[in-house]
TIVEX-350494 format. One record per residue (C-alpha): residue number from 1; residue in three letters; chain; z, x, y. Coordinates in Angstrom, 3 decimals, m for minus. Layout:
BEGIN
<bagu NUM; "ALA"; "A"; <Z; X; Y>>
...
This chain:
BEGIN
<bagu 1; "MET"; "A"; <m75.528; m34.962; 216.551>>
<bagu 2; "ASP"; "A"; <m78.784; m33.371; 217.711>>
<bagu 3; "TRP"; "A"; <m79.561; m29.967; 216.122>>
<bagu 4; "ASN"; "A"; <m81.131; m27.474; 218.446>>
<bagu 5; "PRO"; "A"; <m83.851; m25.525; 216.549>>
<bagu 6; "ALA"; "A"; <m82.642; m22.311; 218.191>>
<bagu 7; "ILE"; "A"; <m79.355; m22.740; 216.282>>
<bagu 8; "ALA"; "A"; <m80.467; m24.613; 213.157>>
<bagu 9; "ILE"; "A"; <m83.097; m22.116; 211.985>>
<bagu 10; "PRO"; "A"; <m80.866; m18.982; 212.096>>
<bagu 11; "LEU"; "A"; <m77.953; m20.946; 210.637>>
<bagu 12; "GLY"; "A"; <m80.134; m22.274; 207.804>>
<bagu 13; "SER"; "A"; <m81.471; m18.770; 207.106>>
<bagu 14; "PHE"; "A"; <m77.944; m17.368; 207.065>>
<bagu 15; "LEU"; "A"; <m76.775; m20.077; 204.651>>
<bagu 16; "MET"; "A"; <m79.779; m19.473; 202.398>>
<bagu 17; "VAL"; "A"; <m78.954; m15.754; 202.205>>
<bagu 18; "ILE"; "A"; <m75.318; m16.546; 201.376>>
<bagu 19; "ILE"; "A"; <m76.391; m18.934; 198.591>>
<bagu 20; "ILE"; "A"; <m78.831; m16.400; 197.126>>
<bagu 21; "VAL"; "A"; <m76.247; m13.593; 197.159>>
<bagu 22; "ALA"; "A"; <m73.596; m15.857; 195.634>>
<bagu 23; "THR"; "A"; <m76.005; m16.929; 192.875>>
<bagu 24; "ILE"; "A"; <m76.944; m13.331; 192.063>>
<bagu 25; "ASN"; "A"; <m73.286; m12.266; 191.998>>
<bagu 26; "PHE"; "A"; <m72.387; m15.200; 189.756>>
<bagu 27; "ARG"; "A"; <m75.184; m14.270; 187.339>>
<bagu 28; "ARG"; "A"; <m74.120; m10.638; 187.219>>
<bagu 29; "MET"; "A"; <m70.508; m11.642; 186.641>>
<bagu 30; "ARG"; "A"; <m71.561; m13.970; 183.819>>
<bagu 31; "GLU"; "A"; <m73.725; m11.262; 182.220>>
<bagu 32; "ARG"; "A"; <m70.796; m8.818; 182.326>>
<bagu 33; "GLU"; "A"; <m68.522; m11.433; 180.791>>
<bagu 34; "LEU"; "A"; <m70.995; m12.137; 177.986>>
<bagu 35; "GLN"; "A"; <m71.434; m8.403; 177.367>>
<bagu 36; "ALA"; "A"; <m67.651; m7.963; 177.179>>
<bagu 37; "HIS"; "A"; <m67.409; m10.789; 174.621>>
<bagu 38; "GLN"; "A"; <m70.239; m9.278; 172.603>>
<bagu 39; "ASP"; "A"; <m68.591; m5.843; 172.651>>
<bagu 40; "LEU"; "A"; <m65.286; m7.356; 171.585>>
<bagu 41; "ARG"; "A"; <m66.949; m9.205; 168.704>>
<bagu 42; "MET"; "A"; <m68.684; m6.004; 167.568>>
<bagu 43; "ARG"; "A"; <m65.345; m4.156; 167.580>>
<bagu 44; "GLU"; "A"; <m63.742; m6.980; 165.609>>
<bagu 45; "MET"; "A"; <m66.520; m6.853; 163.020>>
<bagu 46; "GLU"; "A"; <m66.179; m3.073; 162.732>>
<bagu 47; "GLN"; "A"; <m62.422; m3.430; 162.275>>
<bagu 48; "GLU"; "A"; <m62.933; m6.042; 159.551>>
<bagu 49; "ARG"; "A"; <m65.389; m3.731; 157.780>>
<bagu 50; "ARG"; "A"; <m62.897; m0.851; 157.904>>
<bagu 51; "LEU"; "A"; <m60.117; m3.052; 156.548>>
<bagu 52; "LYS"; "A"; <m62.336; m4.151; 153.654>>
<bagu 53; "GLU"; "A"; <m63.193; m0.519; 152.887>>
<bagu 54; "LEU"; "A"; <m59.507; 0.403; 152.924>>
<bagu 55; "GLU"; "A"; <m58.708; m2.507; 150.617>>
<bagu 56; "ILE"; "A"; <m61.426; m1.389; 148.191>>
<bagu 57; "GLU"; "A"; <m60.089; 2.171; 148.244>>
<bagu 58; "ARG"; "A"; <m56.562; 0.886; 147.636>>
<bagu 59; "LEU"; "A"; <m57.739; m1.144; 144.657>>
<bagu 60; "LYS"; "A"; <m59.647; 1.850; 143.257>>
<bagu 61; "LEU"; "A"; <m56.522; 4.006; 143.515>>
<bagu 62; "GLU"; "A"; <m54.477; 1.290; 141.847>>
<bagu 63; "VAL"; "A"; <m56.951; 1.102; 138.961>>
<bagu 64; "GLU"; "A"; <m56.919; 4.895; 138.586>>
<bagu 65; "LYS"; "A"; <m53.119; 4.859; 138.618>>
<bagu 66; "ASN"; "A"; <m53.022; 2.186; 135.899>>
<bagu 67; "LYS"; "A"; <m55.493; 4.162; 133.777>>
<bagu 68; "ALA"; "A"; <m53.395; 7.291; 134.149>>
<bagu 69; "LEU"; "A"; <m50.240; 5.419; 133.109>>
<bagu 70; "ARG"; "A"; <m51.955; 3.985; 130.003>>
<bagu 71; "VAL"; "A"; <m53.174; 7.431; 128.903>>
<bagu 72; "SER"; "A"; <m49.717; 8.969; 129.177>>
């Protein structure tokens, strides 16, 4: 098959543009995915911190309750 330069050059340019756009879109999609995972991990860590704080508060209240019962 003999490629006519009048067809090959525009076709090659068109394919190059498609590849560049696809690569850029793939990168952006990957960056958004990584950002979503990072945000999710940050929320999970914040939730764990809150649960630990609640557990500490619960234990403090339990200690106070036990002290109050011993005094009575």
